[in-house]
C-alpha positions as CSV (number, residue, x, y, z in Angstrom):
1,M,19.2,290.0,-9.2
2,K,19.1,286.3,-8.1
3,I,17.2,287.2,-5.0
4,K,14.6,284.4,-5.1
5,R,17.2,281.6,-4.8
6,W,18.8,283.3,-1.8
7,L,15.4,283.9,-0.2
8,L,14.7,280.2,-0.6
9,A,18.0,279.3,1.0
10,F,17.2,281.7,3.9
11,A,13.8,279.9,4.4
12,L,15.7,276.5,4.4
13,G,18.0,277.9,7.1
14,V,15.0,279.0,9.2
15,A,13.5,275.5,8.8
16,L,16.7,273.9,10.0
17,V,17.0,276.2,13.0
18,V,13.4,275.5,14.0
19,L,13.8,271.7,13.5
20,G,17.1,271.6,15.5
21,S,15.5,273.7,18.3
22,V,12.5,271.4,18.5
23,T,14.8,268.3,18.5
24,L,16.8,269.7,21.4
25,L,13.8,270.8,23.4
26,D,11.3,267.9,22.7
27,G,12.1,264.7,24.6
28,R,9.9,262.6,22.2
29,A,12.6,262.9,19.6
30,V,14.8,260.7,21.7
31,G,12.3,257.9,21.7
32,I,11.9,258.1,17.9
33,L,15.7,258.0,17.5
34,Q,15.9,255.0,19.9
35,R,13.7,253.0,17.6
36,W,15.6,254.0,14.5
37,F,19.0,253.2,15.9
38,A,18.1,250.3,18.3
39,W,20.3,248.0,16.3
40,L,23.3,250.3,17.0
41,A,22.5,251.2,20.6
42,G,22.2,247.7,21.9
43,P,20.2,246.7,24.9
44,R,20.5,250.1,26.6
45,P,19.9,252.7,23.9
46,G,18.9,255.7,26.1
47,P,22.2,257.6,26.5
48,F,23.3,256.9,22.9
49,A,20.1,258.1,21.5
50,Q,20.1,261.2,23.7
51,G,23.6,262.1,22.6
52,L,22.8,261.5,18.9
53,V,19.7,263.7,19.2
54,T,21.7,266.5,20.9
55,V,24.4,266.4,18.2
56,A,21.8,266.4,15.4
57,G,19.9,269.3,17.0
58,I,23.0,271.4,17.4
59,A,24.2,270.7,13.9
60,A,20.8,271.7,12.5
61,V,20.7,275.0,14.5
62,V,24.3,275.9,13.6
63,G,24.0,274.9,9.9
64,G,20.6,276.7,9.6
65,A,22.0,279.9,11.2
66,A,25.0,279.8,8.8
67,I,22.8,279.4,5.8
68,M,20.6,282.3,7.0
69,V,23.6,284.6,7.5
70,L,25.1,283.7,4.1
71,S,21.8,284.0,2.2
72,A,20.9,287.3,3.9
73,G,24.3,288.7,3.0
74,A,23.9,287.6,-0.6
75,V,20.4,289.3,-0.8
76,I,21.9,292.5,0.5
77,R,24.8,292.4,-1.9
78,S,22.4,291.8,-4.8
79,I,20.3,294.8,-3.9
80,V,23.3,297.0,-3.3
81,A,24.8,295.9,-6.6
82,A,21.7,296.9,-8.4
83,L,21.3,300.3,-6.7
84,L,24.9,301.2,-6.1
85,P,27.1,299.4,-8.7
86,G,30.6,298.7,-7.5
87,A,29.7,299.1,-3.8
88,E,28.6,295.5,-3.1
89,N,32.0,294.6,-1.7
90,R,32.0,297.6,0.7
91,I,28.7,296.9,2.6
92,A,30.2,297.0,6.1
93,E,32.1,300.1,5.2
94,L,28.9,301.8,3.9
95,V,26.8,300.8,6.9
96,Q,29.5,302.0,9.3
97,R,29.7,305.3,7.4
98,E,26.0,305.9,7.4
99,R,25.9,305.2,11.2
100,Q,28.7,307.8,11.7
101,L,27.0,310.4,9.5
102,G,23.7,309.8,11.3
103,R,25.4,310.8,14.6
104,G,26.8,313.9,13.0
105,P,25.8,317.4,14.1
106,R,22.5,318.9,13.2
107,I,23.4,321.7,10.8
108,V,21.0,324.1,8.9
109,V,22.4,326.1,6.0
110,V,20.6,329.1,4.6
111,G,21.2,330.6,1.2
112,G,21.1,329.8,-2.5
113,G,23.2,329.7,-5.7
114,T,26.5,328.0,-6.2
115,G,27.9,329.2,-2.8
116,L,25.4,327.1,-0.8
117,S,25.9,324.0,-3.0
118,T,29.7,324.4,-2.4
119,L,29.2,324.2,1.3
120,L,26.9,321.3,1.1
121,R,29.4,319.2,-0.9
122,G,31.8,319.5,2.0
123,V,29.5,319.3,5.0
124,K,27.7,316.1,3.8
125,E,31.0,314.2,4.3
126,F,30.7,314.9,8.1
127,T,27.0,314.6,8.8
128,S,23.7,313.5,7.1
129,N,21.8,315.7,9.6
130,V,22.0,318.7,7.3
131,T,19.1,320.8,6.1
132,A,19.4,323.3,3.3
133,I,16.9,326.2,3.3
134,V,16.9,327.7,-0.1
135,T,15.6,330.9,-1.6
136,V,12.8,330.8,-4.2
137,A,13.2,334.3,-5.5
138,D,15.1,333.4,-8.6
139,D,13.6,334.6,-11.8
140,G,16.4,334.2,-14.4
141,G,17.4,331.6,-16.9
142,S,15.7,328.2,-17.0
143,S,14.1,328.8,-13.5
144,G,12.6,332.1,-14.6
145,R,11.1,330.6,-17.7
146,L,9.5,327.7,-15.9
147,R,8.2,330.1,-13.3
148,K,6.4,332.1,-16.0
149,E,5.4,329.3,-18.3
150,M,4.3,326.6,-15.7
151,G,3.6,328.7,-12.7
152,V,5.9,326.7,-10.4
153,L,8.4,328.0,-7.9
154,P,11.9,328.4,-9.4
155,P,13.7,325.0,-9.1
156,G,17.3,326.0,-10.1
157,D,18.9,326.7,-6.7
158,I,17.0,323.7,-5.1
159,R,18.3,321.5,-7.9
160,N,21.9,322.5,-7.3
161,C,21.5,321.7,-3.6
162,L,19.9,318.3,-4.3
163,V,22.8,317.4,-6.6
164,A,25.3,318.6,-4.0
165,L,23.8,316.4,-1.4
166,A,23.2,313.4,-3.7
167,D,24.6,310.0,-2.8
168,S,23.4,308.4,-6.1
169,E,25.4,307.4,-9.1
170,P,27.4,310.2,-10.7
171,L,25.5,309.6,-13.9
172,M,22.2,310.5,-12.2
173,A,23.7,313.7,-10.8
174,R,25.1,314.5,-14.3
175,L,21.6,313.9,-15.7
176,F,20.0,316.4,-13.3
177,Q,22.6,319.0,-14.3
178,Y,22.4,318.4,-18.0
179,R,21.4,321.6,-19.9
180,F,19.8,321.4,-23.3
181,P,21.8,323.4,-25.8
182,E,20.5,326.8,-26.9
183,G,18.5,326.6,-30.1
184,D,17.3,323.1,-29.4
185,P,14.4,322.5,-32.0
186,T,12.3,321.0,-29.2
187,G,12.1,324.3,-27.4
188,L,14.0,322.9,-24.4
189,G,17.1,325.0,-25.1
190,G,18.6,326.5,-22.0
191,H,16.6,324.3,-19.6
192,T,18.3,321.8,-17.3
193,F,16.8,318.3,-17.0
194,G,16.7,318.6,-13.2
195,N,14.6,321.8,-13.5
196,L,12.2,320.1,-15.9
197,F,12.0,317.1,-13.6
198,I,11.1,319.1,-10.5
199,A,8.7,321.3,-12.4
200,T,6.9,318.3,-13.9
201,M,6.8,316.5,-10.6
202,S,5.3,319.6,-9.0
203,A,2.6,319.6,-11.7
204,I,1.9,315.9,-11.2
205,T,1.7,316.1,-7.4
206,G,0.2,319.6,-7.3
207,D,2.7,320.4,-4.5
208,F,6.2,321.9,-5.0
209,E,7.4,320.7,-1.5
210,Q,6.4,317.1,-2.4
211,A,8.1,317.5,-5.8
212,V,11.4,318.4,-4.0
213,K,11.0,315.4,-1.6
214,E,10.4,313.0,-4.5
215,S,13.4,314.4,-6.3
216,S,15.4,313.9,-3.1
217,R,14.5,310.2,-3.2
218,V,15.6,309.8,-6.8
219,L,19.0,311.3,-6.0
220,A,19.4,309.5,-2.7
221,V,20.0,312.9,-1.0
222,R,22.0,312.8,2.2
223,G,20.0,315.4,4.3
224,R,17.1,317.6,3.3
225,V,16.5,320.5,0.9
226,L,13.6,322.8,1.8
227,P,12.3,326.1,0.2
228,S,12.2,328.9,2.7
229,T,8.6,329.6,1.7
230,L,6.0,328.2,-0.7
231,E,4.7,331.6,-1.7
232,D,5.4,333.1,-5.1
233,V,7.8,335.9,-3.9
234,V,9.4,338.6,-6.0
235,L,12.7,340.2,-4.9
236,A,12.9,343.9,-5.3
237,A,15.6,346.5,-4.6
238,E,15.7,350.2,-3.8
239,C,18.9,351.8,-5.1
240,E,20.6,354.9,-4.0
241,G,18.7,357.8,-5.6
242,G,15.4,356.1,-5.2
243,T,15.2,353.9,-8.2
244,V,13.3,350.6,-7.5
245,V,14.0,347.5,-9.6
246,E,12.1,344.2,-9.4
247,G,13.3,340.7,-10.1
248,E,16.3,338.9,-8.7
249,S,18.0,338.9,-12.1
250,T,17.8,342.7,-12.5
251,L,19.4,343.8,-9.2
252,S,22.9,344.1,-10.7
253,T,21.6,346.4,-13.4
254,C,20.4,349.0,-10.9
255,G,23.2,351.4,-11.9
256,A,23.7,352.6,-8.3
257,P,24.6,351.1,-4.9
258,I,21.8,349.0,-3.5
259,K,20.2,350.7,-0.5
260,R,17.9,347.8,0.6
261,V,16.1,344.8,-0.8
262,F,12.6,343.5,0.0
263,L,10.1,340.9,-1.0
264,R,6.7,341.2,-2.5
265,P,4.5,340.1,-0.8
266,R,6.2,341.7,2.2
267,D,5.4,338.9,4.8
268,P,5.5,335.5,3.1
269,V,4.8,332.5,5.4
270,A,7.8,330.4,6.2
271,L,7.7,326.7,5.5
272,P,6.9,325.1,8.9
273,E,9.4,322.3,8.3
274,A,12.1,324.8,7.7
275,V,11.3,326.6,11.0
276,E,11.3,323.2,12.8
277,A,14.7,322.4,11.3
278,I,16.1,325.7,12.6
279,A,14.7,325.1,16.1
280,G,16.4,321.7,16.3
281,A,19.8,322.8,14.9
282,E,23.1,322.8,16.6
283,A,24.5,325.2,14.1
284,I,22.9,327.6,11.6
285,V,25.1,328.7,8.7
286,L,24.2,331.7,6.5
287,G,25.9,331.6,3.1
288,P,28.2,331.6,1.4
289,G,26.3,333.1,-1.5
290,S,25.2,336.4,-3.0
291,L,24.4,338.7,-0.2
292,F,21.4,340.4,-1.8
293,T,20.0,337.6,-4.0
294,S,20.8,334.4,-2.1
295,V,21.2,335.0,1.7
296,L,18.9,338.0,2.4
297,P,15.8,336.7,0.4
298,N,15.6,333.8,3.0
299,L,16.0,336.2,5.9
300,L,13.3,338.5,4.6
301,V,10.8,335.7,5.3
302,P,9.9,336.8,8.8
303,G,9.4,333.3,10.2
304,I,12.9,332.2,9.2
305,T,14.6,335.2,10.8
306,E,12.5,334.9,14.0
307,A,13.3,331.2,14.3
308,I,17.1,331.9,13.9
309,R,17.0,334.7,16.5
310,R,15.2,332.4,19.0
311,S,17.5,329.5,18.4
312,S,20.3,328.7,20.9
313,A,22.4,327.2,18.1
314,L,25.7,328.5,17.0
315,K,25.0,331.1,14.2
316,V,27.7,331.5,11.5
317,Y,27.9,333.8,8.6
318,V,30.3,332.7,5.8
319,C,31.4,335.8,3.9
320,N,31.9,335.6,0.1
321,V,35.4,335.3,-1.3
322,M,34.8,337.8,-4.1
323,T,32.7,341.0,-4.5
324,E,29.8,340.9,-7.0
325,P,29.6,343.5,-9.7
326,G,26.6,345.7,-9.4
327,E,25.7,344.3,-6.0
328,T,28.5,344.4,-3.5
329,D,31.1,346.6,-5.3
330,G,33.8,347.7,-2.8
331,F,32.3,345.7,0.1
332,A,34.6,344.5,2.8
333,A,33.6,341.6,5.1
334,S,32.2,344.1,7.6
335,D,30.0,345.7,5.0
336,H,28.4,342.4,4.2
337,L,27.6,341.9,7.9
338,R,26.4,345.4,8.4
339,A,24.0,345.0,5.5
340,L,22.6,341.9,7.1
341,F,22.0,343.7,10.4
342,E,20.5,346.7,8.6
343,H,17.9,344.5,6.9
344,V,16.9,342.0,9.7
345,G,18.6,343.3,12.9
346,R,21.1,341.7,15.2
347,G,21.0,338.3,17.0
348,I,21.4,336.3,13.8
349,V,25.2,336.0,13.7
350,D,27.7,334.9,16.4
351,V,30.7,334.1,14.2
352,V,31.9,335.3,10.8
353,V,34.1,333.1,8.7
354,V,36.3,335.0,6.3
355,N,38.8,333.9,3.7
356,T,42.4,335.2,4.2
357,G,43.9,333.0,1.5
358,E,45.2,334.6,-1.7
359,V,43.1,334.2,-4.8
360,P,45.4,332.7,-7.6
361,P,46.6,335.6,-9.8
362,R,45.2,334.0,-13.0
363,L,41.7,333.8,-11.4
364,A,42.0,337.3,-9.8
365,E,42.8,338.8,-13.2
366,R,39.8,337.1,-14.9
367,Y,37.5,338.3,-12.2
368,R,39.0,341.8,-12.3
369,Q,38.0,342.0,-15.9
370,E,34.4,341.3,-14.8
371,G,34.6,343.9,-12.0
372,A,34.9,341.5,-9.1
373,Y,37.6,341.7,-6.5
374,P,38.6,339.7,-3.4
375,V,36.6,340.6,-0.3
376,V,38.8,342.3,2.3
377,A,38.8,340.5,5.6
378,D,38.7,343.5,8.0
379,S,38.5,341.4,11.1
380,D,38.8,344.2,13.6
381,A,35.8,346.0,12.0
382,L,33.8,342.7,12.3
383,R,34.7,342.3,16.0
384,A,33.5,345.9,16.5
385,L,30.1,344.8,15.3
386,G,30.0,342.3,18.2
387,V,30.9,339.0,16.5
388,S,33.7,336.5,16.7
389,V,35.9,336.0,13.6
390,V,37.4,332.9,12.1
391,E,40.1,333.4,9.5
392,G,41.5,330.9,7.1
393,D,42.8,330.0,3.7
394,L,39.5,328.8,2.4
395,V,39.7,329.7,-1.3
396,S,39.6,327.0,-4.0
397,T,42.5,326.7,-6.4
398,M,40.3,325.3,-9.2
399,D,38.7,327.2,-12.1
400,Y,36.7,329.6,-10.0
401,A,37.4,331.9,-7.0
402,R,35.1,330.2,-4.6
403,H,35.3,328.5,-1.3
404,D,37.0,325.1,-1.3
405,P,34.2,322.7,-0.1
406,E,36.5,320.6,2.1
407,R,38.3,323.5,3.8
408,L,35.1,325.4,4.5
409,A,33.4,322.3,5.8
410,H,36.4,321.6,8.2
411,A,36.1,325.2,9.5
412,I,32.4,324.8,10.1
413,I,32.6,321.4,11.8
414,R,35.5,322.7,14.0
415,L,33.3,325.5,15.2
416,V,30.4,323.1,16.0
417,V,32.8,320.8,17.9
418,E,34.1,323.7,19.9
419,A,30.6,324.9,20.6
420,R,29.6,321.4,21.8
421,A,32.7,321.3,24.1
422,S,31.9,324.7,25.5
423,A,28.3,323.7,26.2
424,R,29.4,320.6,28.1
425,G,31.9,322.6,30.1
426,A,29.1,325.1,31.0
427,R,27.0,322.2,32.4
């Protein structure tokens, strides 16, 4: 990295600055110079020697300072080149950007699954003061297997959020998302590298929360990712007709509309750091994400809901773009909000963000074959429930009928800015 040579140059610059300063401030230097240059100064060397000392001192200070600045810049560029290849020529831009993001609004997002990571990808471009509070009720796929085999909390949703907030090299993010092919002879088939990393880190440290923090450092996460609780919770659902199913991955197989969902144990303790983040937030965003398996599992942790209800922050619910087969069949936007209120009560939502953009026909047809349909934005019914409504074309035009990260983030940030202006006007 060539750091040693530049550190040596920096030390030389410091020495020159010190020597020049001493020369300017110490009168004895004039006498020394008088003796050295007596043959030039003639019979009255005083003024000449004094002037020469002043010039030499100033030159040493200026030259030393220049060397310090140049060598410090070279050290920083060398470090940046090693950690962020290709960014060494954009240091000023990166520093300015980090300063701007550090002054961004304090936003807490609550949920899980792909919906939450979609929002995080957009919001991190506006602020680094973002905290994701993520459900740990997942029991399917790689997360479910690690939960059973290693006794760790499910890392999948947390991994997705870490990658969404990552400011590291794209290769590192791709590494965390790499999934070993099914049938892998090592027995790793179906697992993602990131899940294995978090699970292994949890085993090494003996602390799942610490494992998430260490993973955040590896990915240079812009913000924080926190589990809503550190307890081993199981999500269960009571369906119409009285049938009860257990396990997040089984809810869609209920065979009847979901009447309510609940956690076992019933009253898990909220992570204190998550409660603190909610207390200090300017905006709290619920969703987007699966209503029963991503958003509600967090709100069923009593400490989380109580903290949201106490908070004076703007409280936003982002309704899904599509219904989910077996969970929210036939749900309009107001049905989603009504389900939230029925489970945890009012006082947790001020504004509902709904998509009014058209889902591209090719995507709509593909989802229709799976039993999913665009969520109807029945804004009047939402307002009747006592909330404000923000409508917009928020749907992505890519390969999935999801929120567009940039459009959704713009909508959220606009709400936060308006809330800030309103608060200043009230004062």
